[in-house]
C-alpha positions in Angstrom: 6.4 -6.9 16.6 3.5 -4.8 15.3 5.5 -1.6 15.5 8.3 -3.2 13.4 5.6 -4.1 10.8 4.3 -0.6 10.7 7.8 0.9 10.4 8.7 -1.6 7.7 5.5 -0.6 5.8 6.3 3.1 6.1 9.8 2.6 4.8 8.7 0.4 1.9 5.8 2.7 1.1 8.1 5.7 1.0 10.5 4.0 -1.3 7.8 2.6 -3.7 5.9 5.8 -3.5 8.9 7.9 -4.4 9.7 5.6 -7.3 6.1 5.8 -8.6 5.9 9.5 -8.2 9.1 9.9 -10.2 7.7 7.8 -13.0 4.3 9.6 -13.1 4.4 12.3 -15.7 2.5 15.1 -13.9 3.1 14.5 -10.2 6.1 15.9 -8.5 8.2 14.1 -5.9 7.7 16.2 -2.7 7.1 15.5 1.0 3.3 16.1 0.7 2.9 13.5 -2.1 5.0 10.9 -0.3 3.0 11.3 2.9 -0.3 11.1 1.0 1.0 7.9 -0.7 1.9 6.5 2.7 -1.4 7.3 4.3 -3.4 5.9 1.3 -1.4 2.7 1.2 -1.6 2.2 4.9 -5.4 2.7 5.0 -5.9 0.3 2.1 -3.6 -2.4 3.6 -5.5 -2.2 6.9 -8.8 -2.6 5.2 -7.6 -5.6 3.2 -6.7 -7.4 6.4 -10.4 -8.2 6.6 -10.1 -10.1 3.3 -7.2 -12.3 4.3 -9.6 -15.2 4.8 -10.0 -15.4 1.0 -6.5 -16.8 0.7 -6.2 -18.7 4.0 -7.7 -21.9 5.2 -9.6 -22.6 8.5 -6.3 -22.6 10.5 -5.4 -19.2 9.1 -2.4 -20.5 7.1 -1.3 -20.3 3.4 -0.7 -23.9 2.3 0.6 -23.7 -1.2 3.1 -21.6 -3.2 0.2 -20.3 -5.4 -1.7 -19.0 -2.4 1.4 -17.2 -1.0 2.2 -15.6 -4.4 -1.5 -14.6 -5.1 -1.8 -13.2 -1.6 1.4 -11.1 -1.9 0.4 -10.0 -5.4 -3.0 -8.9 -4.1 -1.3 -7.0 -1.3 1.0 -5.2 -3.7 -1.9 -4.2 -6.0 -3.8 -2.9 -3.0 -0.7 -1.1 -1.7 -0.1 0.7 -5.0 -3.7 1.5 -5.6 -4.2 2.9 -2.1 -1.1 5.0 -2.5 -2.2 6.5 -5.8 -5.7 7.2 -4.6 -4.2 8.8 -1.5 -2.1 11.1 -3.7 -5.1 11.9 -6.0 -7.3 12.7 -3.0 -4.6 14.7 -1.3 -4.0 16.8 -4.4 -7.7 17.4 -5.0 -8.6 18.1 -1.4 -5.7 20.1 -0.1 -3.8 21.4 -3.1 -5.8 24.0 -5.0 
């Protein structure tokens, strides 16, 4: 089941990353930028797994609609931020 989650994250990250790279005025949509977006978003999503307890109760469940929506919003913001930072780091570090 974990492999399905990782594959799902890679597919969604590639789609969202491609859309955001198309929208960004100076970045180009290429294989390197999409991979950098995927790596950045994956690393940030893994690190946020430690903060899941902010939204969950003692039994590790989300009890209300507000908690579910706020948790998913938080994950999306982290996902996009991590992807953008991954592209910025990739461009500065490996593209000169």
